[in-house]
MDTraj code that builds the backbone (N, CA, C; nanometers):
import mdtraj as md
import numpy as np

residues = "MET GLU PRO SER LEU PRO SER PRO PHE LEU VAL VAL SER GLY ILE ASN LYS GLY SER ASN CYS GLY TYR HIS ILE VAL TYR SER GLY THR VAL ALA GLY ALA ARG GLU ALA PHE PHE ASN ASP ILE PRO SER ILE SER ILE SER TYR ASP TRP VAL GLU GLY LYS SER ASN PRO HIS ASP PHE ALA LEU ALA ALA GLY VAL CYS ILE PRO ILE ILE SER ALA LEU LEU VAL GLU ILE LYS ASN GLN SER TYR PRO GLY ARG CYS PHE LEU ASN ILE ASP VAL PRO ASN ASN VAL ALA ASN HIS".split()
xyz = np.array([
    [5.3489, 8.0463, 10.3966],
    [5.4601, 8.0465, 10.3205],
    [5.5696, 8.2367, 10.3133],
    [5.6862, 8.1874, 10.3375],
    [5.7899, 8.3009, 10.3292],
    [5.8181, 8.3816, 10.2664],
    [5.8471, 8.5311, 10.2134],
    [5.8090, 8.6018, 10.1205],
    [5.9899, 8.5245, 10.0702],
    [5.9498, 8.5095, 9.9035],
    [6.1406, 8.5015, 9.8644],
    [6.1739, 8.6554, 9.8851],
    [6.3328, 8.6326, 9.8896],
    [6.3766, 8.7486, 9.9266],
    [6.5072, 8.7669, 9.7829],
    [6.5451, 8.8603, 9.7661],
    [6.5828, 8.9004, 9.6210],
    [6.7758, 8.8230, 9.6528],
    [6.8057, 8.7655, 9.5769],
    [6.9636, 8.7638, 9.5941],
    [7.0378, 8.8488, 9.5972],
    [7.1612, 8.8423, 9.6716],
    [7.2334, 8.9549, 9.7175],
    [7.3618, 9.0115, 9.5890],
    [7.3935, 9.0779, 9.5976],
    [7.4773, 9.1638, 9.4601],
    [7.6400, 9.0370, 9.5121],
    [7.6340, 9.0264, 9.6241],
    [7.7604, 9.0347, 9.6567],
    [7.7952, 8.9075, 9.8315],
    [7.8679, 8.8203, 9.8080],
    [7.8702, 8.7690, 9.9221],
    [8.0506, 8.8265, 9.9326],
    [8.0890, 8.8772, 10.0944],
    [8.1545, 8.8905, 10.1443],
    [8.2389, 8.7878, 10.1978],
    [8.2813, 8.6840, 10.2517],
    [8.3040, 8.6013, 10.3545],
    [8.4229, 8.6683, 10.4190],
    [8.4567, 8.7102, 10.5334],
    [8.5746, 8.7528, 10.5940],
    [8.5887, 8.8303, 10.6753],
    [8.6325, 8.9295, 10.7142],
    [8.7700, 8.8811, 10.7291],
    [8.8631, 8.7642, 10.8139],
    [8.8716, 8.6811, 10.8092],
    [8.9422, 8.5700, 10.9115],
    [9.0932, 8.6068, 10.9516],
    [9.0832, 8.5204, 11.0765],
    [9.1794, 8.5348, 11.1335],
    [9.2907, 8.4156, 11.0970],
    [9.3891, 8.4652, 10.9656],
    [9.4679, 8.3298, 10.9769],
    [9.4619, 8.3069, 10.7960],
    [9.6094, 8.2115, 10.7093],
    [9.5960, 8.2904, 10.5858],
    [9.5459, 8.1921, 10.4939],
    [9.4965, 8.1685, 10.4076],
    [9.3785, 8.0857, 10.3020],
    [9.4391, 8.0972, 10.2024],
    [9.5669, 8.0575, 10.1964],
    [9.6426, 8.0090, 10.0623],
    [9.6782, 7.8621, 10.0777],
    [9.6843, 7.8304, 9.9702],
    [9.7864, 7.6705, 9.9278],
    [9.6336, 7.5631, 10.0016],
    [9.7339, 7.4732, 10.0497],
    [9.6260, 7.3573, 10.0554],
    [9.5042, 7.3918, 10.2145],
    [9.5485, 7.5475, 10.2072],
    [9.4366, 7.5977, 10.3586],
    [9.3091, 7.6185, 10.3224],
    [9.3466, 7.6210, 10.1772],
    [9.1518, 7.7022, 10.1374],
    [9.0480, 7.5532, 10.0717],
    [9.1620, 7.4274, 10.1297],
    [9.0367, 7.3235, 10.1097],
    [8.9500, 7.3057, 10.2248],
    [9.0269, 7.3325, 10.3541],
    [8.9292, 7.3502, 10.4597],
    [8.8512, 7.4731, 10.5427],
    [8.9040, 7.5771, 10.4587],
    [8.8796, 7.7052, 10.5342],
    [8.7201, 7.7437, 10.5223],
    [8.6621, 7.7849, 10.6191],
    [8.5341, 7.8536, 10.6553],
    [8.4759, 7.9824, 10.5741],
    [8.6327, 8.0342, 10.6088],
    [8.5601, 8.1786, 10.5112],
    [8.5620, 8.1437, 10.3887],
    [8.6754, 8.0395, 10.2846],
    [8.6868, 8.0487, 10.1356],
    [8.5726, 7.9711, 10.1051],
    [8.5110, 7.8611, 10.2094],
    [8.3746, 7.7931, 10.2170],
    [8.2840, 7.8749, 10.1560],
    [8.2569, 7.9620, 10.2757],
    [8.1634, 8.1050, 10.1914],
    [8.1087, 8.1306, 10.1218],
    [8.2613, 8.1704, 10.0391],
    [8.2474, 8.2360, 9.9480],
    [8.2392, 8.1361, 9.8187],
    [8.2600, 7.9672, 9.8498],
    [8.2413, 7.9094, 9.7475],
    [8.0897, 7.8612, 9.7439],
    [8.0026, 7.8675, 9.8170],
    [7.9056, 7.8280, 9.8493],
    [7.7854, 7.9040, 9.7687],
    [7.8915, 8.0327, 9.7910],
    [7.7641, 8.1547, 9.7100],
    [7.8375, 8.1005, 9.5975],
    [7.9592, 8.1104, 9.5171],
    [7.9519, 8.0554, 9.3182],
    [7.9148, 7.9264, 9.3441],
    [7.8554, 7.8406, 9.4362],
    [7.8239, 7.7297, 9.3619],
    [7.6336, 7.7361, 9.3483],
    [7.5772, 7.9326, 9.4102],
    [7.5063, 7.9665, 9.3922],
    [7.4748, 8.0876, 9.2843],
    [7.5626, 8.0564, 9.2210],
    [7.5711, 8.2012, 9.0751],
    [7.5553, 8.3235, 9.1306],
    [7.6242, 8.3515, 9.2948],
    [7.6569, 8.4399, 9.3113],
    [7.8003, 8.4868, 9.3427],
    [7.8096, 8.6141, 9.2502],
    [7.9233, 8.6831, 9.3121],
    [7.9749, 8.6502, 9.4534],
    [8.1489, 8.6298, 9.4666],
    [8.1773, 8.6128, 9.6570],
    [8.2667, 8.6974, 9.6529],
    [8.3478, 8.6506, 9.7052],
    [8.4903, 8.7002, 9.7335],
    [8.5240, 8.6386, 9.9276],
    [8.6337, 8.5891, 9.9339],
    [8.7027, 8.5543, 10.0540],
    [8.7633, 8.6201, 10.1096],
    [8.7995, 8.7141, 10.2297],
    [8.9289, 8.7479, 10.2355],
    [8.9864, 8.7035, 10.3490],
    [9.1386, 8.7254, 10.3797],
    [9.1894, 8.6205, 10.5064],
    [9.2797, 8.7776, 10.5276],
    [9.3350, 8.7497, 10.6627],
    [9.4862, 8.8281, 10.7335],
    [9.5528, 8.7582, 10.7727],
    [9.6685, 8.7632, 10.7389],
    [9.7826, 8.6522, 10.8643],
    [9.8303, 8.6838, 10.9670],
    [9.7789, 8.6663, 11.0238],
    [9.7451, 8.7076, 11.1535],
    [9.8816, 8.5999, 11.2108],
    [9.9786, 8.6698, 11.2851],
    [10.1092, 8.6277, 11.3120],
    [10.1058, 8.6497, 11.4969],
    [10.0916, 8.5227, 11.5343],
    [10.0353, 8.5680, 11.6965],
    [10.2079, 8.6067, 11.7718],
    [10.1988, 8.7123, 11.8918],
    [10.2882, 8.7648, 11.8653],
    [10.3399, 8.9554, 11.8236],
    [10.2880, 8.8896, 11.6915],
    [10.3484, 9.0385, 11.6038],
    [10.1701, 9.0580, 11.5741],
    [10.0786, 9.0124, 11.5900],
    [9.9942, 9.1166, 11.5026],
    [9.8501, 9.1453, 11.5938],
    [9.7969, 9.2750, 11.5802],
    [9.7086, 9.2624, 11.6967],
    [9.5885, 9.3494, 11.5794],
    [9.4757, 9.3597, 11.7061],
    [9.3402, 9.3657, 11.6534],
    [9.3432, 9.4793, 11.6065],
    [9.4222, 9.5680, 11.5903],
    [9.4021, 9.6657, 11.5073],
    [9.4578, 9.6714, 11.3142],
    [9.4826, 9.5274, 11.3143],
    [9.5860, 9.5282, 11.1912],
    [9.4572, 9.4726, 11.0755],
    [9.3158, 9.4404, 11.1871],
    [9.1833, 9.4014, 11.0837],
    [9.1366, 9.4882, 11.0340],
    [9.1433, 9.6098, 11.0866],
    [9.1026, 9.7471, 11.0184],
    [9.1713, 9.7949, 10.9382],
    [9.3314, 9.7498, 10.9716],
    [9.4040, 9.8303, 10.8012],
    [9.3659, 9.6909, 10.6762],
    [9.3940, 9.5834, 10.6857],
    [9.3396, 9.4884, 10.6228],
    [9.2528, 9.5142, 10.5561],
    [9.0913, 9.5523, 10.5820],
    [8.9875, 9.6071, 10.5591],
    [9.0112, 9.6993, 10.4488],
    [9.0812, 9.7957, 10.5218],
    [9.0939, 9.9393, 10.4247],
    [9.2191, 9.9395, 10.3105],
    [9.2953, 9.7808, 10.3222],
    [9.3467, 9.7310, 10.1887],
    [9.2136, 9.6527, 10.0803],
    [9.1580, 9.6231, 10.1302],
    [9.0128, 9.5900, 10.0308],
    [8.9429, 9.6034, 10.0001],
    [8.9071, 9.7580, 10.0229],
    [8.7785, 9.8160, 10.0411],
    [8.7410, 9.8752, 9.8554],
    [8.8914, 9.9350, 9.8060],
    [8.8842, 9.9318, 9.6745],
    [8.8632, 9.8121, 9.5691],
    [8.9264, 9.6871, 9.6334],
    [8.9186, 9.5781, 9.5498],
    [8.7443, 9.5464, 9.5526],
    [8.7063, 9.5707, 9.6879],
    [8.5190, 9.5649, 9.6736],
    [8.4051, 9.6450, 9.5777],
    [8.5321, 9.7925, 9.6121],
    [8.4262, 9.8634, 9.5347],
    [8.4508, 9.8332, 9.3659],
    [8.5617, 9.8285, 9.3026],
    [8.6135, 9.8206, 9.1728],
    [8.4755, 9.7053, 9.1392],
    [8.4707, 9.5590, 9.2204],
    [8.4095, 9.4577, 9.1916],
    [8.2963, 9.4711, 9.1752],
    [8.2258, 9.5674, 9.2734],
    [8.0367, 9.6000, 9.2372],
    [8.0947, 9.6710, 9.1225],
    [8.1500, 9.7536, 9.1086],
    [8.1184, 9.8177, 8.9576],
    [8.1055, 9.7601, 8.8146],
    [8.2244, 9.6072, 8.8383],
    [8.2146, 9.5156, 8.7827],
    [8.0553, 9.4583, 8.7773],
    [8.0515, 9.4231, 8.8784],
    [7.9095, 9.3188, 8.9132],
    [7.8094, 9.4329, 8.8169],
    [7.7646, 9.5678, 8.8806],
    [7.6698, 9.6467, 8.8169],
    [7.6765, 9.6629, 8.6713],
    [7.7974, 9.6530, 8.5924],
    [7.8219, 9.7156, 8.4570],
    [7.7892, 9.5755, 8.3564],
    [7.7473, 9.4215, 8.5015],
    [7.7640, 9.3112, 8.3615],
    [7.8849, 9.2870, 8.3459],
    [8.0393, 9.3424, 8.4044],
    [8.1427, 9.2749, 8.3166],
    [8.1929, 9.1772, 8.3968],
    [8.1512, 9.1638, 8.5162],
    [8.2064, 9.0360, 8.6114],
    [8.1993, 8.9228, 8.5619],
    [8.2771, 8.8710, 8.5331],
    [8.2924, 8.7093, 8.4475],
    [8.2213, 8.6258, 8.6045],
    [8.0768, 8.5585, 8.5025],
    [8.0194, 8.4519, 8.6359],
    [8.0979, 8.3138, 8.6201],
    [8.0229, 8.2803, 8.7252],
    [8.0749, 8.1365, 8.7603],
    [8.2424, 8.1823, 8.8592],
    [8.2472, 8.2788, 8.9413],
    [8.3871, 8.3175, 8.9941],
    [8.3624, 8.3685, 9.0710],
    [8.4635, 8.3250, 9.1711],
    [8.4897, 8.4023, 9.3179],
    [8.6240, 8.4126, 9.3171],
    [8.7021, 8.5364, 9.4310],
    [8.7988, 8.6070, 9.4735],
    [8.8265, 8.5340, 9.5960],
    [8.9889, 8.4960, 9.6277],
    [9.0084, 8.5087, 9.7685],
    [9.1234, 8.5788, 9.7772],
    [9.1445, 8.6588, 9.8992],
    [9.2287, 8.7648, 9.8869],
    [9.3092, 8.7407, 10.0224],
    [9.4314, 8.6971, 10.0403],
    [9.5336, 8.6792, 10.2099],
    [9.5689, 8.7713, 10.1718],
    [9.5231, 8.8866, 10.3061],
    [9.5995, 9.0585, 10.2741],
    [9.7511, 8.9666, 10.4327],
    [9.8520, 9.0006, 10.3507],
    [9.9796, 9.0083, 10.4242],
    [9.9876, 9.0178, 10.5886],
    [10.0786, 8.9850, 10.6558],
    [10.0421, 9.0585, 10.8226],
    [10.1805, 9.1797, 10.7845],
    [10.2308, 9.1862, 10.6977],
    [10.3240, 9.3564, 10.6673],
    [10.2482, 9.4347, 10.6686],
    [10.0818, 9.4501, 10.6198],
    [10.0090, 9.5179, 10.5732],
    [10.0453, 9.6484, 10.7005],
    [10.0095, 9.6078, 10.8059],
    [10.0735, 9.8068, 10.9352],
    [10.1442, 9.8187, 10.8537],
    [10.2493, 9.7919, 10.8049],
    [10.3862, 9.8330, 10.7885],
    [10.3821, 9.9223, 10.6367],
    [10.2508, 9.9363, 10.5937],
    [10.2397, 9.9901, 10.4416],
    [10.2114, 10.1404, 10.4703],
])
top = md.Topology()
chain = top.add_chain()
for i, resn in enumerate(residues, 1):
    res = top.add_residue(resn, chain, resSeq=i)
    for name in ("N", "CA", "C"):
        top.add_atom(name, md.element.get_by_symbol(name[0]), res)
traj = md.Trajectory(xyz[None], top)
């Protein structure tokens, strides 16, 4: 029998290449990862970067992550303080112009 592992405090799914808004959330693997955590009562967040072929570059992923760090940090504080609403997951779509800000 394998030892039981504790549940994670937060599941972060992503950052993936491509937007996950509108009907894309129905078939997105990134959103599905966060949704599965939600179904198991684990707070979760999915993060996507709106990659534009010929315009975006790999460094943009680091910029997109940087934009999300304050959100994730605030979420962890809410989880620790037990003020994060149960049965909830977030989906963040970072716009492709994040590199311009």
